[in-house]
N, C-alpha and C positions, 0 to 999 in steps of 0.2 A: 774298454771305453765305449759308451753307447754311441750308436750311429745317429747322426743328426739328419733328419729328413729334409730340412730346409735351412737356409741361412736367415739371419735376422733381417735381411733386406726385404723379405717377402711378408713379414708380419706387419699388420697395421700398427701405426704409431700409437693409437689409443690402447691397443693390447699390450704393447711393450711398456707403455707408461704405467698401466695398472700392475703388470707383473713386477716392475721395478719398485713400485710403492709397496706391494705385498712383501717383496724381498727385504726392503728396508724395515718394514714392520716386524718381520720375523727376526731379523738381526737385533733390532733395538729392544724388542721385548725379551728376547733371549738374554741379552746382556743386563737389562734392568732387573730381570727376575733371577739373575745370577745362576743361570743354567749353562753348564759347559756345553760346547759343541758335541762332545762325545756322549753326554747324557741325553741331549735332545735327539741325536742320531739313534741312540738305543731305543728311546721312547717311540720314535717314528718308524723304526725298522728300516732306516736308510743308511747309506754310506756317508762318510765325511765329505766326499766329493759331491754327492747329491745335495747335501746341506749347503755347501758353498755355492752350488748352482742356484739353489732356491734363494739364498741371501743376495745373490747378484741379480735376480729377476730373469734368469735364463728361460726363454720360451720353450726350450727343449725339455725342461723338467716336467714331470707329470702334474697335471692339474690336481689330481688326488693328493699328491705330496704337498702341494701348496696349501690346500684346504685342511689337510690333516695337521700340518704344522700350525696353522692359524688356530685351529680348534684346540690343539694341545696347549698352546700358549694362552688360551682363554680370550682370544680377540676375534674369533670367527664372526660373531654377530656384528661387531663394529666394522670389520674389514669387508664383509660380504653381506650387505643388507638383503633381506628376503625379496624374492621375485614376486611381483603381484600375481595373484591367483589367475587373473584373466589371461595371462600369457602362457600358462601351462595346463589349465583345465580345458577339457573339450566341452564345447557348448552345443552339442548335437552334431548332426551330420551336415557338413558344409560341402556341397558338391560344386566342383569346378566345371563350368560350362564353356564350351568354345565360344569365341566372340560372335561367330556367324549365327549360332543358335540363339544367343541373347538378342541379336538384332533381327531375328526372324528370318534369316536367310537359310540356305541349304547347309547341312552339316558338311564339314570338310571331309571329302571322300579320301583325300590323301593322308589324313591324320592317322598315324601309326600304320 
């Protein structure tokens, strides 16, 4: 049995809600497409226990397993919309300056 790193009480509610929705999507689509649990497990390369965890929305299951299941069932684009490019593309070098340097004061001698 895999070791859980944390209990569900430390996960943000929004994360838990999204995982439960993904889990319901995986289960619903699997049943609607008449794919047995064993067949989906074989396609994903996971155990039956892991599939049950995915379908329950367990936060301890790997994110890659969720995304692979959604992709295999053909619903990845609908369940995970693309991230805007501005959030992941670098727009040049952005240098972080100390507050005192921005305000024209002496640099913080104790910094680091």
